[in-house]
C-alpha positions, 0 to 999 in steps of 0.5 A: 500500500506504500503508493497510496501514502504520499508527501501531500497527506499530512500525518493525523497524529502530527496534526494533533500532536499539541492536543492529544494522542491519536490511537488505533486498535490493532491486531497482529494481522493489521500491524502487517496489513496496515503497517504504513498507514498505522505508523504514519497516522497513529502514535498510540495503539490498543490491542483489540483482543490480545490483552483481554483475559481469555487471550493472555490467561486461558487457564490458571497456571498458563499465560499466553503473552505471545500475541500481546508481546508482538504488539508491544514490540511493534509499538516500541519499534515505532515509538508509540504509546500503548493503552492496555485493554482490558483487565476486568470484564464480564466478557472474554474472561476465562471460565476457570476463574469462576469455577473451582476444579471440583465444580464448586464456586470460588469464595469471595476471597478466592476470586479476589486472590485470582483477580489480584494475581491476574492483574499483577501478572499482566500489568507487571509484564508491561510495567513502565511500557503501558501508560494507561489501562482500562482496568474495569470495562462495561460494569454499568447496566444498560437497564434503566432500573439497574445500576451494575451489570449482573456478572460473576464478578459482582455475584461472587465478590460484591459491588466492591469488585470494581474498587478492588480491581483498581487497588490491585492495579495501582499496586501492580504499576503505581505510575500507570493511568487507571481508567473505567471504560464503557459504551453508551457513555453519553446516553443521559441515564447511563452517563449519570450512572457512570458519573455516580460510580466514578464519583463514589470510587473517588470519594472512597479514595479508590485510585482511579485516574480517568473515564474511557468513552468508547465512542461507538457512534454512528453518522446519525447520532448521538448528538454533539450536545449529548457528547458535550454534556457527557464530557463536561459532566465527567470532567467535573470529577477532576479525572482524565478523559480518553476516547477509547474505541471511536468509530462512526457506523454509516448505518442507523441502529435500526437499519438492517439492509445488506445490499450496499457494496460501498457507502453512498455519497450521502453517507460519506458526506454525513460521516465527514460532517460528523467527524468534523463536528466531533473533533471540534468538540474534542479540541474544545475539551483538550484540557481534559482529553488526553487520547483519542483512539479509533477502534481500528485504522481503515475500512478494510478491517472493522469489528462492525463488519457483520455486526449487528447485521450478518453479511454486511460491510461497514465503513466507519473510519477516516481511511477507506479499504485501500487506506486512502484518506476519505472526505472525513479525513480532509474535513478534520485537516481543514478544521485544524488549519482553521483552529 
C-alpha cells in the first residue's frame, strides 16, 4: 500500500500532536496489513483482543503473552504509546476463574486472590511500557432500573469488585493511568450512572485516574450536545478523559439492509460532517482529553463488519479499504488549519 501514502497527506497524529494522542486498535494481522498507514497516522495503539483475559490467561497456571508481546514490540519499534485493554470484564474472561476444579464456586476471597494475581501478572509484564489501562470495562447496566451489570464478578465478590480491581492495579504499576471504560457513555441515564460510580470510587479514595468513552457512534447520532454534556459532566470529577474505541457506523441502529457494496455519497458526506463536528468538540475539551483512539485504522478491517447485521460491510473510519484518506479525513485537516 506504500503508493497510496504520499508527501501531500499530512500525518493525523502530527496534526494533533499539541492536543492529544491519536490511537488505533490493532491486531497482529493489521500491524502487517496496515503497517504504513498505522505508523504514519497513529502514535498510540490498543490491542483489540490480545490483552483481554481469555487471550493472555486461558487457564490458571498458563499465560499466553505471545500475541500481546508482538504488539508491544511493534509499538516500541515505532515509538508509540500503548493503552492496555482490558483487565476486568464480564466478557472474554476465562471460565476457570469462576469455577473451582471440583465444580464448586470460588469464595469471595478466592476470586479476589485470582483477580489480584491476574492483574499483577499482566500489568507487571508491561510495567513502565503501558501508560494507561482500562482496568474495569462495561460494569454499568444498560437497564434503566439497574445500576451494575449482573456478572460473576459482582455475584461472587460484591459491588466492591470494581474498587478492588483498581487497588490491585495501582499496586501492580503505581505510575500507570487507571481508567473505567464503557459504551453508551453519553446516553443521559447511563452517563449519570457512570458519573455516580466514578464519583463514589473517588470519594472512597479508590485510585482511579480517568473515564474511557468508547465512542461507538454512528453518522446519525448521538448528538454533539449529548457528547458535550457527557464530557463536561465527567470532567467535573477532576479525572482524565480518553476516547477509547471511536468509530462512526454509516448505518442507523435500526437499519438492517445488506445490499450496499460501498457507502453512498450521502453517507460519506454525513460521516465527514460528523467527524468534523466531533473533533471540534474534542479540541474544545483538550484540557481534559488526553487520547483519542479509533477502534481500528481503515475500512478494510472493522469489528462492525457483520455486526449487528450478518453479511454486511461497514465503513466507519477516516481511511477507506485501500487506506486512502476519505472526505472525513480532509474535513478534520481543514478544521485544524482553521483552529
